[in-house]
N, C-alpha and C positions, 0 to 999 in steps of 0.2 A: 504494500500500500504506500502511496506517495501523497504527501501533503504539499500543496502549491501555495507558496508565499509570494506576495508581490511587493517590490520595493516602491519607493515614492515615484520612481521613474516608470513604474508599471512594467518592469521587466520581470518575467516569471523565473523563479528559482525552484527547481524540483529536487527534493531530498527524500531519501527513504524515511518512512515514519519512525523506524527505530532510532535513527540518528537524531531526529527532531525530539523524540521523547527523552533521549539522554541529555539534551540541552535544556529541557524544561526545568525551571527552578523549583517547581513544586512537585518533584517526582512522586508518582503514585496517585496524583490527583486525576479527576475525571478529565478526559481530553477536552480541549476548548472549542472543538467544532470548526476547524479551518477547512478549506477546500481539500478534498481527497479524490485522487484519481485511482480507480480500481482496475486491475487487469482481470478479465474473465476469459478463460481458455476452455476449449473443448476439441474433440476429434472429428466432428461432423462437418459435412459440406454446408454451404450457406443456403441451400434450398431444402434441407431436411427440417422436419418439425422441431428437432432439438435446438436448432438455431433460430428459425423464424418465430416460433411460438414459445421458445424457452429463453435462450440468451438475449435475443432482441427485446423481449418483453421485460426482462429483468433490467436491462439497460434503460429502456424508455421510462419505466415506472420509477426507478431509483433516481434518475435525473429530474423527472417531473416533480418529485417531492420537494425540490428546491431547498435541500439542506446541505448543499456543498458537495454532492457526490457526482462524479462523472465515471462512466464505465467504458473501457476500451476492450472490444472483443477480439480474440485471436482464435479463429476457426481452423479446421483442417489440420489439427495437430501442429500448428505453427510453432508452438512452444514445447514440442516434444510429444512422445507417446504417453499413454496413460501412466505407465510406471514411472516415467521421468517426471511427469507433471505432479503426481501426488507428492513426490519428494520435494518439489519446488513449492507446493502449497505448505508443506510442513515447515520449510525454511522461511516462508514469507515472500519468496520471489514471485509467486503467483498468488493473487488475492482470492479469486473465486474460480472454481472449476466444476465441470460436469463430468462425473465419473460413474462408471458402472460398479455395482456392488462387488463383483469379482476382482476388480482392480483394487478396491479398498481392502480386500482380504490380505493383500501383501503387507498392510500395516496392522490390521487386526483381523485375524482369520475368521472369526464368527460372522463378520460383516458379509462374507461371501454367501452365507446361507440365504440372504435375501433373494438370490438368484436360483433357489431350489425349485426344481420342476414341480409344478402345481402347488407351490408353497402359498401363492396368492390365487384367489379365485378369479380375479380380473383386475383391471387397472384401478378401478374404484377402491378395491380392497387394499391395494398397495398404498394408495394415497391416504386412506383412512388409518392405516397402521401408523403412519407418521404424524397424524393430526389428533388422534384420540388418546394419546398417552401410551399406547402399546409399545412404541419404539423407544421410550424414554431411557430405559436401562441400556439398550444397545447404543444409543447416541452418546450417553455419558461414558460408557466403557470405551467406545471408539475415540472419544475426545481424550480420555486419559492415556490410551495406548499410543496415540498419534502425537502427543506433545501439545495438545490444545487445538486441533483442527475441529471445527464445528460443522455438523450436518444441519443445513438450514431448511432442507425440504427434499422431497423425492417425487418422481412421477414415473409412469411407465411410458416408454417410447414405442409401445406396441408389443403384442404377444409374438412369441417365436413359434414357427410351424415347420413341419417336415416337407421336404421335396425328395422325390426319388423317381425311378422309372416304373414304379408300381405303387399302388395305393397302400397307405399305412392307416388302417382303421382301428386296430387293436394291438396290444403288446406283442402278440405272436407274429405280427406282420414285420416286425423288426429283425426277426431271426434270420441270420445269414447275410444281412445287409451291412456293408461297410459304410458307416455314417460319419460324416465329418462333424466333429464338435470342436469348439475352441479348446486350446490346451490348458486352460486354467483349472484350478482345483475343483470348484463347484460344478463347472460344466462336465467334467469327467465323472463326478459323483452322479450328476443327473443322468448321464448315459447308462451308468450301472443301474440306477433306480428304474429307468425306463426299459431296461433290458436290451440296450443297443450295443453294438460293437463299435466303439469309438475309434476314429482315426484322426490324427492331428494333422491338419493342413492349414497353412497360413491363409488368412482371409483373402489376401491379394492373389493367391494362387488357386483359389477354389474353382473358378470357372474352368481353368485348364485341367484341373484334377478330375472334375466331373466329365468334361469332354473326352478325356483320355481313358476314363474308367478306372482311375486310381482309387476313387471312392464311388459308391453307388448312390449316395444321397447326402443330405445335409439339413441343417435347421437354422433358421434366421427369421427376423421380422420381415413382413412384407416389403417395407421400404428398402431394406437391404437387398432382398431378392430382386426387387425391381432395379435398384441402382446398379447392380452387378450383372443384370441381364441373364440370370440363371435359368429363366424359362426357356432360353435357347438350347440348354443342354440337359434339361430335365423334363419328363413327361407328365408328372403328377404332383400337384400341390395338395397335401392333406392338412386341413385346418385343425391341427391338434391343440393350438394355443397352450402349449405345455409349460411355457415360462414367460413371465412378464419381463420385458427387457428394461431393467431398472436404470434410471439416471438419478444420482444423488448430487445435490448442489452443496459443495463443501467450501468452507471459508478458512483462510489462514488464521493462525493464533492471534494476529493483530486485529482481527474482528472484535475481540474482547477488549484489547488494550489501547487501540488507537482510533477507534470510532466513538463519537459521543452517543448518548442515548437516542437522540433524534435520528442520527445517521443509521444506527443499528435498526431502529424501528422501521425506517424507510426501506432499508435493504430487506428486512424480513417481509415487509408488505409486498415488495417487488417480487420476491421469490414466490410468495403465496399467490400472486396474480398469475405468474407463469404456470404454477402447478394447477391452478383452476382452468387455464386455457388449454393445457396440453391434451387432455383426453379428447376434446372435440376436434382439435387440430389433427391429431393422429388418426382419429376415426375418419375424418374427411379425406385425408391422404390415402388411407387404406381402401376406402370405398372407391375412390377414383382408380386406384391400381387394379382392384378386383374387377370392376366394371370393364376396364380396358382389356384385361385378359379374357374375360368372358366374351366380349364382343368380337375379339380377334381370334378366339380359340387358340390362344398362345400356349395354354397349358390346361390339362384336365384338373378341375377343382373338386376335391372330395370334402363335403361338409358334414358327413355323418360319422365322424370319428368318435369312437366310444371313449370319450374323455373320462367318464366315470370309472371305467376299468383301469385306465392309465393312472388316474389320481389315486385310486385305492392302492395300486401296486407301489407307487412312489411313496405314499404316506407310510405304508408298512416298512418299506426299506429304510427311509430316513429315521424313523423312530427306533429302528433296530441298530442302525449303524452310526448315527451321530451321537456325540457325547459331550458332556460338560457345557460350556457356554454356547457352543454351536447348537446343541440340542435345545437349550433354553430359548435361543432365538427362533428356532423352527417352531417350537411349541407356542411361543408368543404369537407368531404369525398365524398359525392355525386357530389359536384361541380367539383371535380377532376377526375371524371370518363371520359373516352375517348368517 
């Protein structure tokens, strides 16, 4: 975070907040509320909902509050990949970031459980988990483990679904298929719980791996499937909705120490506004994608997946195989289901 001070000649001098704090004569006092420029980073393109309805809304709402906040957005992993950026948030070099739960697991492993298959019933359930108090213990434990990084809110960027060259309607249909899953811990646990044979392929190499038959299928949100043109190399989309693609808005430790009350409140309200808009924005984008595929017959769409059978299988697996704080997070997720 950077605070902008102007001289009598109106020349702007920008210094890191930590330097300014050290120069304050009343160390430990409430910040005085000077102008603050925040960096907001994420890994998505500028036409994806995470940017248009997420990052852009946070910027607009925070600046419109007129409490001295400006927000500079860095999309497309301009400030590094997820693992690099969460380290930069911890150090205060990045002020705000959009991160998936599995990336946060590198800091505090139980946070990855937020990406558990069928852990959330739907996008509304994920949002409610973070607004009704159910996530309070997880948020505090993450803050303690990360050295003061705050989770300001969360949303689903869409459910993840299966594609393959055959329909996947029930767990048995995954048998014998080499399914690409991301290589992070919780995704590999999801593969086991779902009964899938997981194969690790880089996201950037997925199209070619499917085209060449290195893997038989994969799972991703509709917006990712569309962005990478996977319908060109897959015959069937099975709407399993087996995982909510989580985004968490995290803030550097200086959120607590270098923003005044009005600025923190404005930032919290800005995040809440983005969280409220995201479900409708994602739903609109997904409807447009599905309608386009149906109209063009780009891919067969299977919408009668036995999600009850999948959910029962994964629930039993996670309750048997998770332990400690990870199990506690999973149980809190399921307990918060409506």
